[in-house]
N, C-alpha and C positions, 0 to 999 in steps of 0.2 A: 849525153849526160844523164838522162833518165834511166837508161839501161844500167849504167854504172851504179846509180843509187839503188836500183832494184836488186842488183847483185849484192851490194853491201848489206842491204836490209835482209836479204835471204840468208847470207852467211852469218850475220849477227843473230838472227832468229834461230838458226840451226845450232849455233854455239850455245845460246841460252838454253835451248831444249836439251842439248847433250849434257851440259853441266847439271841441269835439274834431274836428269835420269841416272846420274852416277849415285850408287848407294852410299849413304853416309855411314858413320860408325853406328854399330848396333847398340841400342839401348834396351835394357830389360824393362818389360812392363812392370809396374809396381802399384802397391796400395798401402795406405797407412791406417793403422788402428790406434786410436787414443785410448788410454786406460787411466782411470781416475787416480790422482796422487793421494797417498795416505790410506789406501785400502789394504795394505800389507805392511809388515815391518819395513823400515827404511831400506835395509840391505836387500830386500826381495821385491821392492816396489817398482814394477815396470810401468813407465808412464806412456811409452809409445813403442809400436812395432811397425817397421817398414818392411814389407815383403816384396822381393824382386824375383821375377820369374824369367831368367835369361835362357838363351838357347843351350847353354852348357851347364848352368848351375841355378839352383833355387836358394835364395839367401834371405835371412831375416836379420835386420838391424834393430836391436833392442836398446831403448834408452832407459837407463837405470841411474837416476840422479845421485843416489847415495850408495852405489854398488861398491862392494869390498870383495875382491877376488878370494881373500882368505876365508870369507864366510859363505861363499857360494859352493854348495856341494854339487849341484847339477843345474845347468841351464839348458832348457829344451826348446826346440823348434818343432812344432807339431804340424804336419802337412797332410792335407787331403786333396785328392783329385776328384773330378766329377764322376769317375767310374769306380771309386773306392768303396761306395756303400757305407757300412758302419765301421770299416777298417780305416786306419790312419798310419802314417809314417811318424816315427818319433826320432828326431836327431838329438842325441843327448851329449853334452860336453860335461865331463865330470872333473872335479878339482879336489885336491887334497887340502888339508888344513893350512898349508903354506900358500895356497892359491895357485899352485902349478897344475896344469892340465894333465890328468893321469889317463884319461880314456876318452875316445870319441866313438860313439856307437850309433848305428842306424838300426832302428827296430820297426816291426810291423805289429800292430795291436788292434784287436777288435774292441771298439768302444772304450769303456773305462775298466776293462777286465785285464788286470796285470797277469793273470795266468795264461792269457793268450799271446803274450809278448814273445816274439821270435826275433832274434838278431839276424840281420841281413848282411851279407858280405859287402863291404864298401871301403875302398881306399880313396882318399881325396876329400874327406870331410875336413873343412877348415874353420878356424875360429880366430878372432883377433879382438883386442880390447884397446880402445882409445878414449880417454877421458870418461865420459858418461855413457859411451856406446860400446856395445859388444856385438860382434857379427858372427853368425853361424851360417855356413853354407854347405850344401851337399851337391855332388854332381848329379845331373839329370839321369845319367846312365845307371845310377844306383837305384832309382825308383822303378824297380822291375816288376812289382806286383800289379801295377796298373799301366794303362796306355794313355790315359787322359793327359792332355797338354795344358789344361787350365788347372791351376792350383789355388787353394786358399790355405792360410796358415794362422796359427796362434802361438803364443809363447808362454813358458812357465819357468819358475825358479824354485829349486829346493835349497833353502838357506839354513846355515847354522846360526841360530839366534840365541843359543845358550848351551851350557854343557849338557850333552846328551839330548838336546831338544832341537828338532828340525821343524821348519815351517814352510809349507808349500804355498806360494802365492796362489790366489784363487784362479789364476790363468786368465790371460787376456781373452777377449772374444775373437772369433775367427774374422779374418779379413774377408773382403769380397773375393770372388774368383778372379784370378789374374791370368790373362793369356800368355803363352810363351812368346818370347821375342822382344 
């Protein structure tokens, strides 16, 4: 009887260990950045950015409580890697005055110098809009200027707030570095 109980215990322990070693679904590492409400015109006021660094994509989910697609000229996700120095990636989603996405661009820029902006080839930039949240994501394979796997990001909006007048949100602060995976 004791041998039988020992075997049952060993089989049960082995099954528990085997189930525990099976990899689960992959979840991207993430970080959240809060931005004060009311520090920009309502249409351009980002209140939160959630950065996700997955194995295949880097994504930013922006919360814009009073967002209006027709008034958003450009929504940007700005990404830095640990080895990018003063350079950064800019993923820009541009919209026309009807709110329709007209272009999705990945760029590479040194600091705040727009003259250094270079468009990088990238197919697969995605964007979506649900309620108060808009998502921008870029494939990791497009981030070719650096090799770092940890990223940090911030977001910005260029909005149409009046005839011939655009306002750029002051830009959220950068998230902490988020490891891939």
